[in-house]
All heavy atoms as an XYZ file, in Angstrom:
901
protein
N      18.494     19.092      1.503
C      18.159     17.680      1.416
C      16.664     17.531      1.160
O      15.859     18.142      1.830
C      18.488     16.968      2.731
C      19.937     16.786      2.978
S      20.103     15.690      4.411
C      21.808     15.887      4.712
N      16.346     16.722      0.207
C      14.946     16.516     -0.140
C      14.586     15.050      0.074
O      15.245     14.156     -0.447
C      14.673     16.905     -1.610
C      13.243     16.611     -1.994
C      14.991     18.368     -1.846
N      13.534     14.848      0.844
C      13.018     13.498      1.021
C      12.151     13.195     -0.188
O      11.286     13.991     -0.560
C      12.187     13.391      2.324
C      13.034     13.784      3.539
C      11.594     12.002      2.479
C      14.298     12.971      3.732
N      12.379     12.056     -0.801
C      11.593     11.634     -1.958
C      10.862     10.352     -1.595
O      11.483      9.391     -1.146
C      12.497     11.410     -3.163
C      13.139     12.685     -3.639
C      13.860     12.507     -4.954
N      14.349     13.809     -5.395
C      15.624     14.081     -5.593
N      16.523     13.163     -5.423
N      15.987     15.285     -5.977
N       9.554     10.379     -1.776
C       8.737      9.206     -1.487
C       8.160      8.717     -2.809
O       7.415      9.446     -3.480
C       7.598      9.525     -0.497
C       6.817      8.261     -0.172
C       8.151     10.158      0.776
N       8.538      7.511     -3.187
C       8.055      6.923     -4.431
C       6.758      6.185     -4.141
O       6.713      5.292     -3.291
C       9.123      5.994     -5.026
C      10.239      6.798     -5.637
C      11.223      7.368     -4.842
C      10.271      7.035     -7.004
C      12.226      8.152     -5.394
C      11.274      7.819     -7.566
C      12.252      8.367     -6.760
O      13.234      9.140     -7.310
N       5.695      6.624     -4.830
C       4.359      6.083     -4.609
C       3.759      5.635     -5.941
O       4.289      5.945     -7.002
C       3.432      7.140     -3.962
C       3.328      8.390     -4.854
C       3.930      7.536     -2.585
C       1.939      8.792     -5.154
N       2.648      4.918     -5.870
C       1.891      4.540     -7.059
C       0.493      5.136     -6.912
O      -0.279      4.694     -6.060
C       1.822      3.028     -7.203
N       0.185      6.146     -7.724
C      -1.098      6.839     -7.604
C      -2.273      5.957     -7.991
O      -3.385      6.164     -7.517
C      -1.099      8.100     -8.472
O      -0.891      7.744     -9.830
N      -2.042      4.973     -8.815
C      -3.148      4.131     -9.271
C      -2.944      2.674     -8.877
O      -3.143      1.780     -9.674
C      -3.321      4.262    -10.780
O      -2.142      3.834    -11.430
N      -2.559      2.450     -7.640
C      -2.376      1.085     -7.157
C      -3.732      0.440     -6.891
O      -4.632      1.066     -6.333
C      -1.550      1.084     -5.866
O      -1.504     -0.219     -5.340
N      -3.864     -0.814     -7.263
C      -5.090     -1.552     -6.990
C      -5.089     -2.150     -5.593
O      -6.091     -2.667     -5.123
N      -3.968     -2.071     -4.917
C      -3.817     -2.657     -3.589
C      -4.187     -1.644     -2.512
O      -3.558     -0.591     -2.399
C      -2.372     -3.125     -3.385
O      -2.126     -3.380     -2.028
N      -5.175     -1.978     -1.679
C      -5.536     -1.070     -0.587
C      -4.426     -1.018      0.451
O      -4.225      0.012      1.082
C      -6.866     -1.478      0.078
O      -6.787     -2.838      0.475
C      -8.036     -1.280     -0.862
N      -3.680     -2.110      0.620
C      -2.571     -2.120      1.582
C      -1.500     -1.115      1.165
O      -0.993     -0.358      1.999
C      -1.981     -3.520      1.699
N      -1.156     -1.086     -0.110
C      -0.145     -0.142     -0.602
C      -0.663      1.283     -0.448
O       0.057      2.166      0.022
C       0.241     -0.443     -2.067
C       1.091     -1.722     -2.115
C       0.988      0.730     -2.695
C       1.455     -2.179     -3.506
N      -1.921      1.526     -0.807
C      -2.497      2.873     -0.670
C      -2.446      3.340      0.782
O      -2.102      4.484      1.063
C      -3.944      2.884     -1.164
C      -4.075      2.836     -2.660
C      -5.528      2.858     -3.067
C      -5.682      2.705     -4.566
N      -7.081      2.596     -4.973
N      -2.783      2.447      1.699
C      -2.791      2.778      3.126
C      -1.384      3.125      3.614
O      -1.180      4.092      4.346
C      -3.325      1.575      3.907
C      -4.116      1.897      5.105
C      -4.733      0.615      5.660
C      -5.836      0.966      6.604
N      -6.511     -0.191      7.123
N      -0.401      2.328      3.201
C       0.993      2.571      3.599
C       1.484      3.907      3.054
O       2.154      4.668      3.751
C       1.891      1.424      3.123
C       1.649      0.137      3.886
C       2.475     -1.002      3.323
C       2.228     -2.291      4.104
N       3.035     -3.403      3.580
N       1.161      4.185      1.788
C       1.560      5.460      1.175
C       0.938      6.629      1.935
O       1.628      7.597      2.261
C       1.120      5.505     -0.294
C       1.875      4.547     -1.163
C       1.369      4.479     -2.591
O       2.049      3.937     -3.428
N       0.195      4.998     -2.899
N      -0.348      6.536      2.247
C      -1.033      7.607      2.969
C      -0.428      7.791      4.360
O      -0.309      8.920      4.843
C      -2.527      7.297      3.091
C      -3.259      7.432      1.774
C      -4.696      6.924      1.860
O      -5.064      6.164      2.752
N      -5.515      7.334      0.904
N      -0.050      6.694      4.987
C       0.545      6.744      6.323
C       1.858      7.531      6.297
O       2.078      8.426      7.113
C       0.774      5.312      6.820
C       1.045      5.235      8.309
O       0.712      6.188      9.040
O       1.591      4.201      8.742
N       2.721      7.209      5.348
C       4.019      7.897      5.240
C       3.818      9.371      4.897
O       4.356     10.257      5.568
C       4.922      7.216      4.178
C       6.173      8.053      3.915
C       5.306      5.812      4.618
N       3.038      9.644      3.851
C       2.836     11.030      3.415
C       2.139     11.851      4.499
O       2.513     13.007      4.745
C       2.034     11.067      2.115
C       2.684     10.363      0.908
C       1.755     10.420     -0.289
C       4.038     10.932      0.580
N       1.158     11.273      5.162
C       0.446     11.964      6.237
C       1.358     12.316      7.390
O       1.285     13.414      7.945
N       2.254     11.387      7.758
C       3.198     11.646      8.841
C       4.136     12.785      8.475
O       4.376     13.694      9.269
C       4.009     10.383      9.172
C       4.985     10.589     10.288
C       4.615     10.356     11.600
C       6.279     11.041     10.044
C       5.504     10.564     12.643
C       7.178     11.256     11.074
C       6.786     11.014     12.378
N       4.675     12.751      7.254
C       5.596     13.799      6.813
C       4.898     15.159      6.801
O       5.462     16.151      7.265
C       6.159     13.464      5.432
C       7.045     12.213      5.349
C       7.417     11.924      3.901
C       8.273     12.334      6.214
N       3.666     15.204      6.290
C       2.915     16.461      6.256
C       2.620     16.970      7.669
O       2.803     18.145      7.957
C       1.610     16.272      5.483
C       1.821     16.149      3.992
C       0.567     15.747      3.233
O      -0.495     15.493      3.850
O       0.652     15.663      1.997
N       2.155     16.072      8.541
C       1.793     16.462      9.907
C       2.991     17.009     10.676
O       2.840     17.884     11.523
C       1.187     15.273     10.646
N       4.180     16.491     10.367
C       5.392     16.920     11.065
C       6.171     17.976     10.283
O       7.317     18.277     10.616
C       6.266     15.702     11.384
C       5.649     14.882     12.492
O       5.770     15.226     13.660
N       4.939     13.822     12.122
N       5.541     18.495      9.240
C       6.121     19.563      8.426
C       7.519     19.213      7.907
O       8.433     20.036      7.915
C       6.120     20.884      9.194
C       4.722     21.379      9.520
C       4.759     22.647     10.339
C       3.405     23.229     10.604
N       2.406     22.374     11.182
N       7.659     17.959      7.499
C       8.909     17.499      6.886
C       8.723     17.616      5.380
O       7.826     16.988      4.810
C       9.223     16.036      7.286
C       9.390     15.931      8.809
C      10.463     15.540      6.550
C       9.476     14.504      9.320
N       9.552     18.433      4.747
C       9.434     18.646      3.307
C       9.752     17.377      2.532
O      10.671     16.645      2.870
N       8.967     17.124      1.493
C       9.198     15.934      0.678
C       8.662     16.146     -0.724
O       7.866     17.047     -0.972
C       8.544     14.696      1.305
C       7.036     14.741      1.320
C       6.304     14.153      0.297
C       6.346     15.369      2.342
C       4.920     14.201      0.297
C       4.965     15.423      2.364
C       4.241     14.838      1.328
N       9.124     15.297     -1.631
C       8.615     15.251     -2.999
C       7.958     13.902     -3.191
O       8.518     12.881     -2.796
C       9.753     15.355     -4.015
C      10.373     16.701     -4.158
C      11.503     16.694     -5.196
O      11.748     15.654     -5.845
O      12.144     17.738     -5.336
N       6.790     13.919     -3.790
C       6.102     12.687     -4.151
C       6.516     12.334     -5.565
O       6.429     13.173     -6.459
C       4.596     12.965     -4.153
C       3.777     12.043     -3.333
C       2.330     12.488     -3.310
O       1.989     13.313     -2.436
O       1.561     12.016     -4.160
N       6.978     11.115     -5.758
C       7.370     10.659     -7.095
C       6.454      9.507     -7.479
O       6.489      8.442     -6.853
C       8.829     10.187     -7.107
C       9.831     11.269     -6.753
C       9.966     12.237     -7.883
C      11.157     13.140     -7.700
N      11.374     13.995     -8.836
N       5.621      9.724     -8.481
C       4.625      8.735     -8.882
C       5.224      7.750     -9.885
O       5.626      8.141    -10.972
C       3.422      9.449     -9.483
C       2.249      8.521     -9.734
O       2.376      7.297     -9.515
O       1.195      9.030    -10.143
N       5.279      6.475     -9.503
C       5.840      5.465    -10.410
C       4.790      4.910    -11.376
O       5.123      4.252    -12.341
C       6.525      4.302     -9.652
C       5.513      3.477     -8.861
C       7.640      4.839     -8.763
C       6.072      2.161     -8.344
N       3.506      5.192    -11.096
C       2.445      4.703    -11.980
C       2.291      5.623    -13.196
O       2.004      5.155    -14.294
C       1.129      4.606    -11.224
N       2.479      6.907    -12.996
C       2.264      7.879    -14.072
C       3.554      8.273    -14.785
O       3.503      8.938    -15.813
C       1.595      9.132    -13.511
N       4.709      7.888    -14.247
C       5.972      8.327    -14.821
C       6.952      7.159    -14.878
O       7.441      6.699    -13.856
C       6.537      9.472    -13.974
C       7.780     10.079    -14.559
O       8.698      9.371    -14.968
N       7.831     11.392    -14.583
N       7.238      6.704    -16.063
C       8.122      5.549    -16.272
C       9.538      5.820    -15.754
O      10.190      4.930    -15.222
C       8.156      5.176    -17.752
C       8.952      3.925    -18.066
C       8.409      2.656    -17.412
O       7.191      2.520    -17.280
O       9.224      1.796    -17.014
N      10.015      7.076    -15.897
C      11.353      7.420    -15.412
C      11.443      7.240    -13.890
O      12.441      6.737    -13.379
C      11.711      8.865    -15.788
C      12.070      9.047    -17.241
C      13.300      8.238    -17.646
O      14.327      8.302    -16.951
O      13.213      7.531    -18.669
N      10.391      7.668    -13.169
C      10.375      7.485    -11.715
C      10.401      6.002    -11.350
O      11.121      5.591    -10.439
C       9.124      8.134    -11.098
C       9.188      9.641    -11.087
O      10.252     10.233    -11.203
N       8.033     10.269    -10.959
N       9.608      5.208    -12.055
C       9.554      3.769    -11.786
C      10.928      3.133    -12.013
O      11.429      2.385    -11.176
C       8.519      3.090    -12.680
C       8.436      1.583    -12.426
C       7.433      0.899    -13.320
N       6.194      1.657    -13.363
C       5.375      1.668    -14.397
N       5.634      0.962    -15.486
N       4.273      2.376    -14.375
N      11.531      3.461    -13.132
C      12.842      2.899    -13.478
C      13.893      3.315    -12.441
O      14.666      2.489    -11.964
C      13.232      3.390    -14.878
C      14.485      2.786    -15.420
C      14.747      3.290    -16.832
C      16.067      2.770    -17.329
N      16.500      3.413    -18.563
N      13.897      4.613    -12.068
C      14.882      5.108    -11.108
C      14.726      4.412     -9.761
O      15.705      3.986     -9.160
C      14.744      6.624    -10.944
C      15.901      7.222    -10.218
C      17.038      7.730    -10.768
C      16.063      7.327     -8.797
N      17.890      8.153     -9.780
C      17.315      7.916     -8.557
C      15.284      6.975     -7.706
C      17.809      8.165     -7.281
C      15.757      7.216     -6.425
C      17.002      7.815     -6.219
N      13.478      4.299     -9.290
C      13.241      3.655     -7.997
C      13.738      2.207     -8.018
O      14.453      1.779     -7.121
C      11.756      3.678     -7.632
C      11.461      3.058     -6.267
S       9.719      2.687     -5.992
C       9.589      1.077     -6.773
N      13.368      1.476     -9.040
C      13.759      0.056     -9.123
C      15.264     -0.117     -9.172
O      15.799     -1.049     -8.594
C      13.104     -0.594    -10.342
C      11.622     -0.785    -10.163
C      10.996     -1.411    -11.376
N       9.583     -1.665    -11.160
C       8.761     -2.100    -12.095
N       9.205     -2.328    -13.328
N       7.495     -2.315    -11.822
N      15.950      0.783     -9.855
C      17.403      0.684     -9.978
C      18.134      1.099     -8.709
O      19.262      0.686     -8.478
C      17.897      1.543    -11.146
C      17.506      0.996    -12.498
C      17.849      1.947    -13.639
O      18.310      3.082    -13.393
O      17.633      1.548    -14.800
N      17.501      1.928     -7.873
C      18.197      2.496     -6.721
C      17.832      1.900     -5.371
O      18.405      2.290     -4.356
C      18.014      4.014     -6.714
C      18.819      4.656     -7.823
O      20.017      4.843     -7.689
N      18.173      4.939     -8.933
N      16.891      0.958     -5.332
C      16.649      0.211     -4.095
C      17.778     -0.824     -4.020
O      17.968     -1.596     -4.955
C      15.265     -0.474     -4.094
C      15.131     -1.417     -2.916
C      14.165      0.568     -4.071
N      18.552     -0.820     -2.931
C      19.689     -1.746     -2.831
C      19.262     -3.212     -2.940
O      18.150     -3.576     -2.547
C      20.260     -1.471     -1.438
C      19.730     -0.138     -1.046
C      18.419      0.029     -1.746
N      20.154     -4.004     -3.465
C      19.893     -5.427     -3.688
C      19.381     -6.124     -2.424
O      18.432     -6.900     -2.479
C      21.192     -6.106     -4.178
C      20.986     -7.420     -4.877
C      20.236     -7.296     -6.207
O      20.539     -6.384     -7.001
O      19.335     -8.114     -6.431
N      19.994     -5.826     -1.277
C      19.612     -6.500     -0.029
C      18.263     -6.029      0.516
O      17.755     -6.593      1.479
C      20.697     -6.335      1.041
C      20.922     -4.882      1.426
O      20.518     -3.965      0.728
N      21.573     -4.683      2.556
N      17.673     -4.998     -0.086
C      16.367     -4.503      0.357
C      15.248     -4.860     -0.614
O      14.107     -4.463     -0.425
C      16.415     -2.976      0.509
O      17.344     -2.614      1.495
N      15.583     -5.608     -1.626
C      14.582     -5.986     -2.627
C      13.878     -7.270     -2.211
O      14.461     -8.099     -1.521
C      15.247     -6.203     -3.983
C      15.836     -4.943     -4.537
C      16.575     -5.198     -5.815
N      17.311     -3.997     -6.178
C      17.498     -3.606     -7.413
N      17.027     -4.303     -8.412
N      18.164     -2.499     -7.652
N      12.641     -7.444     -2.662
C      11.950     -8.708     -2.364
C      12.623     -9.869     -3.098
O      13.311     -9.666     -4.103
C      10.535     -8.470     -2.881
C      10.640     -7.343     -3.846
C      11.830     -6.531     -3.439
N      12.418    -11.067     -2.588
C      13.025    -12.257     -3.198
C      12.565    -12.416     -4.645
O      13.337    -12.837     -5.507
C      12.687    -13.493     -2.387
N      11.314    -12.088     -4.905
C      10.793    -12.158     -6.278
C      10.089    -10.851     -6.608
O       9.534    -10.191     -5.732
C       9.785    -13.317     -6.438
O       8.715    -13.110     -5.525
C      10.445    -14.658     -6.179
N      10.129    -10.476     -7.851
C       9.440     -9.262     -8.288
C      10.223     -8.000     -7.990
O      11.423     -8.031     -7.707
N       9.511     -6.887     -8.052
C      10.112     -5.574     -7.862
C       9.760     -5.010     -6.489
O       8.747     -5.373     -5.910
C       9.600     -4.600     -8.936
C      10.051     -4.950    -10.318
C       9.154     -5.462    -11.248
C      11.375     -4.764    -10.711
C       9.564     -5.784    -12.542
C      11.799     -5.084    -11.988
C      10.892     -5.590    -12.898
O      11.309     -5.893    -14.152
N      10.583     -4.070     -5.987
C      10.220     -3.402     -4.733
C       8.919     -2.612     -4.922
O       8.723     -1.984     -5.954
C      11.389     -2.464     -4.450
C      12.276     -2.500     -5.633
C      11.827     -3.587     -6.541
N       8.046     -2.693     -3.930
C       6.755     -2.021     -4.012
C       6.789     -0.688     -3.271
O       7.524     -0.530     -2.302
C       5.671     -2.907     -3.395
C       5.443     -4.257     -4.075
C       4.463     -5.089     -3.274
C       4.954     -4.056     -5.500
N       5.984      0.270     -3.717
C       5.903      1.539     -3.015
C       5.172      1.366     -1.680
O       4.452      0.391     -1.515
C       5.101      2.419     -3.971
C       4.334      1.482     -4.843
C       5.124      0.215     -4.886
N       5.372      2.263     -0.743
C       6.248      3.416     -0.826
C       7.708      3.054     -0.549
O       7.990      2.193      0.284
C       5.710      4.342      0.269
C       5.146      3.412      1.300
C       4.611      2.244      0.521
N       8.609      3.699     -1.272
C      10.049      3.591     -1.052
C      10.541      5.002     -0.755
O      10.118      5.961     -1.410
C      10.768      3.027     -2.278
C      10.368      1.606     -2.636
C      10.844      0.569     -1.636
O      11.872      0.747     -0.974
N      10.104     -0.518     -1.507
N      11.421      5.120      0.233
C      11.804      6.438      0.731
C      13.304      6.683      0.521
O      14.123      5.820      0.854
C      11.438      6.555      2.227
C       9.937      6.261      2.414
C      11.804      7.936      2.771
C       9.544      5.884      3.814
N      13.619      7.859     -0.029
C      14.994      8.268     -0.290
C      15.219      9.658      0.290
O      14.302     10.455      0.375
C      15.266      8.339     -1.799
C      15.265      7.005     -2.494
C      14.076      6.385     -2.845
C      16.456      6.372     -2.806
C      14.070      5.155     -3.489
C      16.466      5.143     -3.451
C      15.271      4.532     -3.798
N      16.470      9.933      0.676
C      16.893     11.285      1.001
C      17.820     11.663     -0.142
O      18.917     11.127     -0.251
C      17.628     11.339      2.342
C      17.983     12.746      2.747
O      18.186     13.606      1.897
N      18.079     12.982      4.040
N      17.358     12.573     -1.002
C      18.020     12.847     -2.283
C      18.089     11.520     -3.032
O      17.067     10.928     -3.299
C      19.402     13.483     -2.085
C      19.365     14.845     -1.434
C      18.820     15.959     -2.298
O      18.729     15.797     -3.522
O      18.466     17.005     -1.735
N      19.294     11.004     -3.289
C      19.401      9.726     -3.989
C      19.801      8.587     -3.048
O      20.032      7.477     -3.488
C      20.404      9.829     -5.142
O      21.671     10.160     -4.632
N      19.890      8.884     -1.750
C      20.287      7.862     -0.772
C      19.054      7.110     -0.279
O      18.121      7.699      0.261
C      21.011      8.509      0.403
C      21.518      7.496      1.401
C      22.189      8.145      2.595
O      21.876      9.275      2.954
N      23.097      7.429      3.208
N      19.083      5.796     -0.460
C      17.958      4.960     -0.043
C      17.852      4.943      1.470
O      18.823      4.726      2.177
C      18.151      3.532     -0.562
C      17.001      2.607     -0.228
C      15.755      2.796     -0.817
C      17.165      1.553      0.659
C      14.705      1.956     -0.521
C      16.114      0.706      0.951
C      14.881      0.913      0.359
O      13.836      0.080      0.654
N      16.635      5.201      1.983
C      16.404      5.197      3.432
C      15.592      3.990      3.870
O      15.723      3.549      5.004
C      15.704      6.492      3.872
C      16.432      7.776      3.512
C      17.885      7.803      3.879
N      18.100      7.768      5.314
C      19.280      7.793      5.900
N      20.372      7.866      5.173
N      19.384      7.736      7.204
N      14.705      3.472      3.017
C      13.956      2.284      3.392
C      12.555      2.249      2.807
O      12.124      3.152      2.102
N      11.858      1.169      3.155
C      10.489      0.986      2.698
C       9.525      1.301      3.840
O       9.922      1.837      4.874
C      10.286     -0.441      2.180
C      10.540     -1.503      3.248
O      10.779     -1.161      4.435
O      10.491     -2.694      2.904
N       8.267      0.939      3.677
C       7.278      1.253      4.702
C       7.599      0.576      6.025
O       7.476      1.193      7.087
C       5.864      0.852      4.246
C       4.861      1.085      5.347
C       4.388      2.365      5.613
C       4.431      0.046      6.167
C       3.504      2.609      6.639
C       3.546      0.278      7.206
C       3.089      1.559      7.439
O       2.222      1.790      8.482
N       8.015     -0.684      5.989
C       8.291     -1.403      7.236
C       9.407     -0.732      8.029
O       9.323     -0.604      9.252
C       8.633     -2.871      6.954
C       7.431     -3.648      6.418
O       6.277     -3.240      6.701
O       7.638     -4.643      5.717
N      10.452     -0.285      7.338
C      11.556      0.410      8.016
C      11.077      1.755      8.568
O      11.438      2.139      9.683
C      12.716      0.613      7.047
N      10.236      2.448      7.808
C       9.667      3.714      8.269
C       8.811      3.495      9.519
O       8.924      4.215     10.504
C       8.821      4.343      7.154
C       7.964      5.486      7.614
C       8.499      6.754      7.744
C       6.627      5.289      7.931
C       7.716      7.813      8.183
C       5.840      6.340      8.367
C       6.385      7.597      8.498
N       7.967      2.469      9.474
C       7.067      2.176     10.593
C       7.866      1.867     11.860
O       7.557      2.366     12.943
C       6.151      1.001     10.237
C       5.158      0.678     11.311
C       3.989      1.405     11.433
C       5.401     -0.354     12.202
C       3.071      1.115     12.438
C       4.489     -0.653     13.207
C       3.317      0.087     13.324
N       8.917      1.071     11.705
C       9.760      0.725     12.857
C      10.421      1.981     13.434
O      10.470      2.170     14.651
C      10.823     -0.289     12.445
C      11.621     -0.813     13.610
C      12.602     -1.902     13.210
O      12.249     -2.750     12.366
O      13.725     -1.888     13.739
N      10.919      2.850     12.561
C      11.548      4.099     13.015
C      10.527      4.972     13.741
O      10.835      5.571     14.778
C      12.145      4.853     11.829
N       9.310      5.018     13.220
C       8.272      5.836     13.852
C       7.928      5.282     15.234
O       7.780      6.030     16.190
C       7.025      5.871     12.968
C       6.014      6.899     13.433
C       4.845      6.993     12.528
N       4.080      5.762     12.633
C       3.080      5.437     11.846
N       2.738      6.220     10.865
N       2.425      4.319     12.011
N       7.828      3.979     15.351
C       7.522      3.352     16.634
C       8.614      3.618     17.672
O       8.345      3.673     18.866
C       7.337      1.835     16.460
C       6.081      1.455     15.717
C       4.810      1.834     16.474
O       4.633      1.374     17.608
O       3.999      2.604     15.921
N       9.845      3.769     17.200
C      10.996      4.000     18.086
C      11.354      5.480     18.221
O      12.445      5.803     18.710
C      12.207      3.209     17.577
C      11.993      1.717     17.683
O      11.430      1.230     18.653
N      12.408      0.992     16.655
N      10.458      6.371     17.780
C      10.734      7.818     17.798
C      12.074      8.135     17.149
O      12.886      8.883     17.704
C      10.687      8.385     19.226
C       9.283      8.417     19.775
O       8.340      8.722     19.051
N       9.136      8.086     21.038
N      12.327      7.540     15.989
C      13.608      7.740     15.310
C      13.417      8.060     13.822
O      14.279      7.748     13.006
C      14.474      6.492     15.483
N      12.300      8.684     13.470
C      12.018      8.952     12.060
C      13.021      9.920     11.452
O      13.471      9.726     10.321
C      10.577      9.478     11.867
C      10.344      9.933     10.432
C       9.581      8.392     12.230
N      13.408     10.957     12.189
C      14.360     11.930     11.623
C      15.693     11.252     11.325
O      16.284     11.475     10.263
C      14.535     13.130     12.556
C      13.306     14.018     12.584
C      12.320     13.838     13.539
C      13.137     15.021     11.637
C      11.179     14.639     13.556
C      12.009     15.832     11.641
C      11.034     15.632     12.603
O       9.913     16.426     12.603
N      16.169     10.417     12.234
C      17.410      9.680     11.991
C      17.238      8.751     10.792
O      18.122      8.644      9.940
C      17.814      8.892     13.229
N      16.101      8.073     10.721
C      15.802      7.181      9.595
C      15.870      7.953      8.273
O      16.420      7.466      7.292
C      14.412      6.553      9.784
C      13.853      5.904      8.546
C      14.321      4.676      8.119
C      12.854      6.528      7.811
C      13.803      4.073      6.976
C      12.324      5.938      6.666
C      12.811      4.707      6.255
N      15.327      9.161      8.273
C      15.309      9.972      7.053
C      16.648     10.652      6.767
O      16.835     11.222      5.709
C      14.213     11.037      7.149
C      12.775     10.518      7.196
C      11.812     11.657      7.493
C      12.402      9.808      5.910
N      17.571     10.603      7.727
C      18.858     11.265      7.556
C      18.770     12.749      7.848
O      19.540     13.544      7.313
N      17.819     13.131      8.722
C      17.612     14.530      9.079
C      17.909     14.743     10.558
O      17.907     13.795     11.339
C      16.150     14.932      8.810
C      15.640     14.753      7.383
C      14.141     15.026      7.332
C      16.384     15.665      6.423
N      18.121     15.996     10.941
C      18.306     16.345     12.352
C      16.933     16.577     12.967
O      16.123     17.323     12.410
C      19.152     17.624     12.477
O      20.406     17.395     11.822
C      19.390     17.982     13.933
N      16.691     15.946     14.107
C      15.407     16.117     14.788
C      15.284     17.539     15.310
O      16.246     18.093     15.846
C      15.290     15.124     15.943
N      14.108     18.157     15.156
C      13.935     19.530     15.646
C      13.941     19.584     17.168
O      13.485     18.636     17.823
C      12.579     19.951     15.084
C      11.862     18.677     14.821
C      12.905     17.647     14.518
N      14.450     20.666     17.746
C      14.457     20.801     19.211
C      13.038     20.678     19.759
O      12.095     21.165     19.155
C      15.000     22.220     19.439
C      15.683     22.586     18.164
C      15.002     21.824     17.073
N      12.924     19.986     20.879
C      11.623     19.815     21.511
C      10.848     18.602     21.041
O       9.846     18.235     21.630
N      11.311     17.950     19.966
C      10.622     16.755     19.495
C      10.976     15.571     20.396
O      12.000     15.578     21.084
C      11.013     16.441     18.047
O      12.370     16.051     17.969
N      10.125     14.560     20.388
C      10.388     13.356     21.191
C      11.736     12.747     20.817
O      12.470     12.285     21.667
C       9.286     12.314     20.987
C       7.988     12.647     21.654
C       6.984     11.528     21.424
C       5.651     11.844     22.057
N       4.664     10.790     21.798
N      12.021     12.763     19.530
C      13.272     12.178     19.050
C      14.481     12.956     19.553
O      15.469     12.370     19.986
C      13.269     12.119     17.523
C      14.418     11.330     16.951
C      14.276     11.073     15.462
O      13.166     11.100     14.926
O      15.320     10.833     14.832
N      14.409     14.297     19.514
C      15.517     15.123     20.013
C      15.714     14.899     21.502
O      16.854     14.803     21.991
C      15.245     16.590     19.726
N      14.624     14.795     22.249
C      14.710     14.543     23.704
C      15.332     13.170     23.982
O      16.170     13.028     24.877
C      13.331     14.634     24.333
C      12.788     16.051     24.360
C      11.318     16.133     24.799
O      10.768     15.113     25.247
O      10.748     17.227     24.680
N      14.948     12.172     23.183
C      15.506     10.830     23.365
C      17.009     10.823     23.067
O      17.790     10.184     23.784
C      14.776      9.836     22.470
N      17.426     11.552     22.044
C      18.851     11.638     21.695
C      19.625     12.345     22.797
O      20.733     11.955     23.121
C      19.038     12.355     20.366
C      18.611     11.533     19.175
C      18.644     12.325     17.869
O      18.759     13.538     17.874
N      18.518     11.616     16.757
N      19.047     13.390     23.369
C      19.706     14.128     24.447
C      19.900     13.241     25.665
O      20.955     13.286     26.322
C      18.886     15.367     24.811
N      18.913     12.411     25.980
C      19.022     11.496     27.122
C      20.132     10.464     26.900
O      20.840     10.102     27.842
C      17.700     10.774     27.374
C      16.648     11.654     27.992
C      15.345     10.901     28.180
C      14.259     11.821     28.712
N      12.961     11.142     28.779
N      20.286     10.012     25.658
C      21.321      9.022     25.332
C      22.721      9.614     25.515
O      23.658      8.925     25.878
C      21.186      8.525     23.897
C      20.040      7.576     23.703
C      19.983      7.135     22.241
C      18.770      6.264     21.975
N      18.645      5.928     20.564
N      22.856     10.915     25.262
C      24.168     11.565     25.327
C      24.585     11.882     26.756
O      25.736     12.150     27.005
C      24.149     12.842     24.486
C      24.031     12.563     23.010
C      23.877     13.823     22.193
O      23.749     14.919     22.727
N      23.881     13.673     20.868
N      23.645     11.858     27.698
C      23.951     12.202     29.098
C      24.590     11.025     29.802
O      24.427      9.916     29.551
C      22.671     12.638     29.854
C      22.956     12.847     31.312
C      22.129     13.896     29.230
């Protein structure tokens, strides 16, 4: 399973840049493998991302903005969904991955099962 994060390398928005760095930094720090897909430099990536963000997750007007997160081709969410999962120690579940033993998320899941 490959996590794919769709980003814009040449975004003029500091908010978008900050969100992208937040997601990528978290994945790197936690040694979660991922692929960066640049929608600014590659039209195919932009087209694929826009077509594969579900209708109910799109903004009312315009196109979905990066970062957008997928597990293979399965849509997982945008930055807000990622942030909420991180706050709830549920990022691995959000990404569709199994939490590693000893992680806060694995410990929280074990407590729920008891």
